[in-house]
C-alpha positions in Angstrom: 114.6 139.3 -17.8 116.0 141.8 -16.0 119.3 141.8 -16.6 119.0 141.9 -20.2 116.9 145.3 -19.8 119.9 146.6 -17.7 122.5 146.0 -20.0 120.5 147.0 -23.2 119.9 150.5 -21.4 123.2 150.7 -20.5 124.8 150.4 -23.7 122.4 152.9 -25.2 123.8 155.3 -22.3 127.7 154.4 -22.7 126.7 155.0 -27.2 125.7 158.3 -26.0 128.2 159.5 -23.5 130.3 158.4 -26.8 129.1 160.6 -28.7 128.8 163.2 -26.3 132.3 162.7 -25.7 133.8 162.5 -29.5 131.0 164.9 -31.4 129.5 167.0 -28.3 126.1 165.3 -29.9 124.0 164.2 -26.6 121.4 161.8 -28.9 118.9 161.3 -26.5 118.1 164.8 -26.1 118.3 165.6 -29.4 116.0 163.2 -30.3 113.9 163.8 -27.3 113.7 168.0 -27.1 116.4 168.7 -25.4 118.3 167.2 -21.9 115.5 168.8 -19.9 112.8 167.4 -21.6 110.6 164.9 -19.5 111.4 162.0 -21.8 115.0 162.6 -22.1 115.0 162.8 -18.2 112.9 159.9 -18.0 115.9 158.2 -20.3 118.9 159.4 -18.3 116.7 157.5 -15.0 116.5 154.8 -16.4 119.8 154.3 -17.4 121.0 155.3 -14.2 118.7 152.9 -12.1 120.3 150.1 -14.9 123.7 150.8 -13.8 122.8 150.7 -10.3 121.2 147.4 -10.8 124.3 146.2 -13.0 126.8 146.5 -9.4 124.7 143.6 -8.6 126.4 141.5 -11.5 129.3 142.0 -10.2 128.3 140.0 -7.0 126.7 137.3 -8.5 128.3 133.8 -8.9 128.8 133.1 -12.7 126.5 130.3 -12.3 123.5 131.9 -11.1 123.4 134.6 -13.9 123.8 131.5 -16.5 121.4 129.9 -14.8 119.1 133.2 -14.8 119.5 133.9 -18.3 119.3 130.2 -19.5 116.1 129.9 -17.4 114.3 132.9 -19.3 114.7 131.8 -22.8 
């Protein structure tokens, strides 16, 4: 379950950074009242925590990942 949540947050962060790079539009900041708002900063922090969490995916065996994904459905 945590792996999926982390991946969803990383997708949100990746799309947001893509928009920043292509269109100079920070969608998270725009939706949540500016980059300095508490809500936007919370999203940025959650994306960063998700990235750190997903580092562990690189070091897990594929069998463990498949097992934990199949058991949580």
